[in-house]
Each structure stands twice: as structure tokens, then as C-alpha cells.
N, CA, C and O of each residue as an XYZ file, in Angstrom:
392
protein
N     -15.969      9.192    -35.995
C     -14.780      9.050    -35.189
C     -15.171      8.515    -33.811
O     -16.029      9.084    -33.136
N     -14.523      7.398    -33.394
C     -14.843      6.800    -32.103
C     -14.170      7.588    -30.990
O     -13.042      8.054    -31.147
N     -14.868      7.738    -29.858
C     -14.213      8.426    -28.732
C     -13.081      7.562    -28.180
O     -13.121      6.334    -28.257
N     -12.088      8.220    -27.632
C     -10.985      7.496    -27.020
C     -11.489      6.785    -25.766
O     -12.333      7.319    -25.046
N     -10.975      5.586    -25.504
C     -11.391      4.917    -24.275
C     -10.939      5.723    -23.054
O      -9.891      6.370    -23.061
N     -11.752      5.662    -22.025
C     -11.400      6.390    -20.805
C     -10.153      5.762    -20.203
O     -10.096      4.547    -20.011
N      -9.160      6.581    -19.906
C      -7.909      6.082    -19.340
C      -7.938      6.309    -17.836
O      -8.075      7.437    -17.364
N      -7.807      5.222    -17.098
C      -7.793      5.317    -15.640
C      -6.350      5.417    -15.177
O      -5.572      4.478    -15.338
N      -5.999      6.549    -14.606
C      -4.629      6.792    -14.189
C      -4.351      6.075    -12.873
O      -4.980      6.356    -11.853
N      -3.401      5.148    -12.911
C      -3.014      4.435    -11.707
C      -1.765      5.073    -11.121
O      -0.829      5.419    -11.842
N      -1.766      5.223     -9.805
C      -0.580      5.677     -9.103
C       0.017      4.463     -8.410
O      -0.705      3.675     -7.801
N       1.325      4.311     -8.500
C       2.003      3.201     -7.839
C       3.103      3.764     -6.946
O       3.988      4.483     -7.411
N       3.037      3.428     -5.660
C       4.015      3.885     -4.678
C       4.545      2.703     -3.890
O       3.846      1.708     -3.700
N       5.775      2.815     -3.436
C       6.323      1.875     -2.472
C       6.532      2.634     -1.171
O       7.176      3.683     -1.145
N       5.976      2.089     -0.086
C       6.104      2.709      1.236
C       6.889      1.779      2.151
O       6.801      0.555      2.046
N       7.653      2.381      3.044
C       8.404      1.648      4.065
C       7.917      2.131      5.421
O       8.010      3.315      5.748
N       7.394      1.189      6.207
C       6.792      1.520      7.495
C       7.735      1.053      8.597
O       8.128     -0.113      8.641
N       8.097      1.987      9.495
C       9.037      1.694     10.579
C       8.316      1.695     11.923
O       7.252      2.296     12.076
N       8.910      1.016     12.879
C       8.370      0.963     14.235
C       8.112     -0.477     14.634
O       8.748     -1.400     14.126
N       7.166     -0.661     15.555
C       6.780     -2.026     15.928
C       5.680     -2.448     14.958
O       4.491     -2.271     15.222
N       6.110     -3.011     13.830
C       5.170     -3.311     12.755
C       5.256     -4.759     12.290
O       4.584     -5.142     11.332
N       6.073     -5.566     12.956
C       6.123     -6.993     12.645
C       5.650     -7.764     13.866
O       5.965     -7.401     14.999
N       4.890     -8.833     13.630
C       4.385     -9.648     14.724
C       3.177     -9.048     15.419
O       2.812     -9.482     16.512
N       2.550     -8.050     14.798
C       1.390     -7.376     15.410
C       0.186     -7.365     14.462
O      -0.754     -6.596     14.664
N       0.214     -8.213     13.431
C      -0.896     -8.275     12.474
C      -0.914     -7.131     11.481
O      -1.943     -6.854     10.864
N       0.222     -6.466     11.323
C       0.273     -5.284     10.449
C      -0.039     -5.630      8.999
O      -0.848     -4.957      8.360
N       0.600     -6.681      8.473
C       0.376     -7.017      7.056
C      -1.066     -7.442      6.806
O      -1.671     -7.025      5.819
N      -1.624     -8.270      7.692
C      -3.012     -8.722      7.509
C      -3.978     -7.540      7.548
O      -4.912     -7.473      6.749
N      -3.755     -6.612      8.471
C      -4.607     -5.420      8.555
C      -4.432     -4.543      7.320
O      -5.391     -3.934      6.846
N      -3.211     -4.479      6.802
C      -2.934     -3.706      5.594
C      -3.698     -4.289      4.407
O      -4.248     -3.549      3.592
N      -3.729     -5.607      4.315
C      -4.477     -6.267      3.237
C      -5.958     -5.901      3.334
O      -6.570     -5.544      2.327
N      -6.537     -5.985      4.528
C      -7.964     -5.664      4.701
C      -8.246     -4.212      4.307
O      -9.226     -3.931      3.617
N      -7.389     -3.297      4.745
C      -7.576     -1.878      4.433
C      -7.448     -1.629      2.934
O      -8.234     -0.878      2.356
N      -6.456     -2.258      2.303
C      -6.244     -2.088      0.859
C      -7.442     -2.614      0.072
O      -7.841     -2.014     -0.926
N      -8.018     -3.735      0.518
C      -9.202     -4.272     -0.163
C     -10.368     -3.297     -0.056
O     -11.104     -3.101     -1.023
N     -10.540     -2.685      1.114
C     -11.618     -1.698      1.280
C     -11.444     -0.530      0.318
O     -12.422      0.009     -0.200
N     -10.204     -0.146      0.085
C      -9.913      0.991     -0.788
C      -9.745      0.579     -2.254
O      -9.467      1.414     -3.115
N      -9.915     -0.712     -2.524
C      -9.801     -1.251     -3.888
C      -8.421     -1.002     -4.506
O      -8.302     -0.635     -5.674
N      -7.382     -1.212     -3.686
C      -6.010     -1.044     -4.143
C      -5.407     -2.394     -4.506
O      -5.807     -3.430     -3.975
N      -4.444     -2.368     -5.416
C      -3.645     -3.535     -5.727
C      -2.269     -3.375     -5.105
O      -1.898     -2.292     -4.652
N      -1.509     -4.481     -5.088
C      -0.148     -4.427     -4.568
C       0.120     -5.527     -3.569
O      -0.468     -6.605     -3.641
N       1.021     -5.246     -2.627
C       1.394     -6.253     -1.650
C       2.049     -5.607     -0.432
O       2.439     -4.439     -0.455
N       2.159     -6.410      0.643
C       2.866     -6.002      1.857
C       3.758     -7.154      2.285
O       3.339     -8.311      2.255
N       4.986     -6.845      2.684
C       5.897     -7.883      3.147
C       6.800     -7.355      4.252
O       7.106     -6.165      4.320
N       7.218     -8.281      5.121
C       8.182     -7.949      6.158
C       9.575     -7.867      5.554
O       9.911     -8.619      4.640
N      10.384     -6.943      6.074
C      11.785     -6.840      5.674
C      12.660     -7.332      6.825
O      12.253     -7.266      7.985
N      13.857     -7.823      6.511
C      14.740     -8.348      7.552
C      15.114     -7.313      8.627
O      15.447     -7.688      9.751
N      15.062     -6.027      8.292
C      15.453     -4.986      9.255
C      14.310     -4.559     10.181
O      14.457     -3.610     10.951
N      13.165     -5.262     10.107
C      12.058     -4.957     11.015
C      10.993     -4.047     10.433
O       9.948     -3.845     11.053
N      11.239     -3.493      9.250
C      10.232     -2.648      8.610
C       9.256     -3.505      7.811
O       9.495     -4.690      7.583
N       8.154     -2.889      7.391
C       7.233     -3.514      6.450
C       7.275     -2.680      5.171
O       7.174     -1.454      5.210
N       7.427     -3.365      4.041
C       7.418     -2.720      2.729
C       6.044     -2.942      2.116
O       5.520     -4.056      2.128
N       5.462     -1.870      1.578
C       4.111     -1.939      1.018
C       4.128     -1.310     -0.370
O       4.523     -0.155     -0.528
N       3.697     -2.072     -1.375
C       3.524     -1.518     -2.714
C       2.033     -1.250     -2.895
O       1.207     -2.149     -2.736
N       1.701     -0.015     -3.226
C       0.304      0.410     -3.381
C       0.061      0.826     -4.819
O       0.864      1.544     -5.417
N      -1.060      0.366     -5.369
C      -1.414      0.785     -6.726
C      -2.921      1.017     -6.790
O      -3.716      0.159     -6.408
N      -3.290      2.189     -7.279
C      -4.698      2.524     -7.414
C      -4.848      3.989     -7.749
O      -3.879      4.653     -8.120
N      -6.077      4.502     -7.617
C      -6.243      5.918     -7.918
C      -5.640      6.749     -6.788
O      -5.526      6.296     -5.648
N      -5.263      7.959     -7.132
C      -4.486      8.813     -6.224
C      -5.174      9.012     -4.880
O      -4.516      8.953     -3.841
N      -6.476      9.244     -4.878
C      -7.189      9.488     -3.620
C      -7.121      8.267     -2.705
O      -6.922      8.401     -1.497
N      -7.288      7.073     -3.284
C      -7.233      5.844     -2.478
C      -5.820      5.591     -1.963
O      -5.646      5.169     -0.820
N      -4.813      5.843     -2.790
C      -3.424      5.671     -2.356
C      -3.119      6.653     -1.220
O      -2.469      6.279     -0.243
N      -3.578      7.897     -1.336
C      -3.361      8.886     -0.268
C      -4.040      8.457      1.026
O      -3.472      8.614      2.106
N      -5.253      7.915      0.924
C      -5.953      7.441      2.122
C      -5.202      6.281      2.768
O      -5.131      6.181      3.993
N      -4.646      5.409      1.939
C      -3.890      4.272      2.464
C      -2.613      4.736      3.142
O      -2.245      4.208      4.191
N      -1.933      5.717      2.559
C      -0.729      6.256      3.194
C      -1.064      6.837      4.567
O      -0.306      6.658      5.521
N      -2.192      7.531      4.666
C      -2.616      8.074      5.964
C      -2.866      6.946      6.955
O      -2.498      7.052      8.125
N      -3.494      5.862      6.490
C      -3.757      4.726      7.371
C      -2.452      4.086      7.841
O      -2.336      3.690      9.001
N      -1.464      3.984      6.939
C      -0.183      3.373      7.301
C       0.519      4.127      8.426
O       1.278      3.529      9.188
N       0.276      5.429      8.541
C       0.893      6.220      9.616
C       0.440      5.749     10.992
O       1.142      5.951     11.982
N      -0.730      5.122     11.054
C      -1.280      4.627     12.312
C      -1.164      3.102     12.380
O      -0.652      2.555     13.357
N      -1.641      2.426     11.339
C      -1.625      0.968     11.328
C      -2.687      0.389     12.243
O      -3.536      1.120     12.752
N      -2.646     -0.934     12.456
C      -3.613     -1.574     13.345
C      -3.320     -1.238     14.811
O      -2.243     -0.730     15.121
N      -4.266     -1.515     15.713
C      -4.112     -1.104     17.124
C      -2.822     -1.562     17.802
O      -2.252     -0.798     18.581
N      -2.344     -2.767     17.539
C      -1.152     -3.275     18.235
C       0.156     -2.690     17.699
O       1.197     -2.807     18.345
N       0.107     -2.065     16.529
C       1.325     -1.512     15.922
C       1.696     -0.186     16.575
O       0.849      0.524     17.116
N       2.986      0.122     16.507
C       3.488      1.433     16.930
C       4.348      1.970     15.797
O       5.550      1.713     15.732
N       3.710      2.719     14.904
C       4.412      3.242     13.723
C       5.217      4.471     14.137
O       4.684      5.396     14.750
N       6.513      4.470     13.793
C       7.363      5.619     14.104
C       7.729      6.419     12.855
O       8.265      7.522     12.957
N       7.438      5.860     11.673
C       7.732      6.599     10.444
C       7.269      5.859      9.211
O       7.249      4.629      9.178
N       6.896      6.623      8.192
C       6.526      6.065      6.892
C       7.201      6.923      5.827
O       7.024      8.141      5.797
N       7.966      6.287      4.965
C       8.527      6.993      3.809
C       7.982      6.317      2.569
O       7.634      5.137      2.603
N       7.905      7.057      1.475
C       7.409      6.451      0.237
C       8.041      7.104     -0.972
O       8.478      8.255     -0.936
N       8.076      6.330     -2.045
C       8.603      6.814     -3.321
C       7.681      6.343     -4.434
O       7.052      5.290     -4.326
N       7.605      7.122     -5.497
C       6.856      6.676     -6.671
C       7.601      5.495     -7.282
O       8.831      5.461     -7.304
N       6.837      4.533     -7.773
C       7.413      3.309     -8.316
C       6.911      3.115     -9.740
O       5.827      2.569     -9.946
N       7.691      3.558    -10.729
C       7.253      3.374    -12.114
C       7.168      1.875    -12.438
O       8.111      1.128    -12.180
N       6.056      1.448    -12.993
C       5.894      0.051    -13.380
C       4.865     -0.062    -14.490
O       3.929      0.732    -14.577
N       5.054     -1.049    -15.322
C       4.062     -1.359    -16.350
C       3.064     -2.394    -15.819
O       2.014     -2.624    -16.420
N       3.405     -3.003    -14.700
C       2.569     -4.079    -14.161
C       1.299     -3.511    -13.532
O       1.320     -2.476    -12.866
N       0.207     -4.210    -13.761
C      -1.068     -3.841    -13.137
C      -1.399     -4.906    -12.096
O      -1.541     -6.082    -12.431
N      -1.521     -4.500    -10.848
C      -1.830     -5.421     -9.759
C      -3.340     -5.497     -9.584
O      -3.984     -4.503     -9.249
N      -3.901     -6.678     -9.812
C      -5.338     -6.881     -9.699
C      -5.790     -6.945     -8.248
O      -6.886     -6.503     -7.904
N      -4.926     -7.505     -7.398
C      -5.279     -7.743     -5.998
C      -4.196     -7.171     -5.094
O      -3.107     -6.807     -5.537
N      -4.537     -7.105     -3.816
C      -3.535     -6.747     -2.801
C      -3.338     -7.972     -1.936
O      -4.303     -8.580     -1.472
N      -2.067     -8.338     -1.717
C      -1.813     -9.555     -0.939
C      -0.643     -9.393      0.008
O       0.177     -8.483     -0.116
N      -0.597    -10.301      0.949
C       0.519    -10.378      1.899
C       1.520    -11.360      1.339
O       1.166    -12.486      0.989
N       2.783    -10.936      1.252
C       3.817    -11.863      0.745
C       4.935    -11.987      1.749
O       5.898    -12.716      1.513
């Protein structure tokens, strides 16, 4: 009997970051941080001034990224981060700015 393949559990969350987070290099810094943590997903500006971030990876890395989003890059002034679990069948290989 062959052993079952190891299943890597991916967590996928969508976060909304509020504050002064557009025009301050927030998305580019988010991409760099996500690459360090080996996360997939994307970051994009929203018309209302927030940044939306989809994070996919192992739970510990996603939690570390959420903690980083609370601060953001030096020029940002984050006033709030909310997030929800995002059920998806899609597997994000990379993290990018869109």
C-alpha cells in the first residue's frame, strides 16, 4: 500500500488595509514582504483609498504577513486591517501587484 501524498494545507485570506496606504509604496513593499514569506496572491489599490491584499500560503506565513500589514512600509500610516477567509480552488504561484 502506497503512502498518501503529503497534503500541504493552504490558507487563503483577503485583507483590506485602511489609512494612508496609496501613493506610499505600500503595494511594492507588500510584494517584497510576501516573497520573503513565500506567499502567493496579489495586492491592489481600491477606489476608496484602501489596499486589498489576497494572501495564500501556510498559516504561520499568512499570520506573519497580517502582522506586517498592520504596520506596512515606513511612509504608510495604517489605521486598520480587516480580513476574511477566502475559499478558492485557485493556487497562486506568485505574489504580484495588480
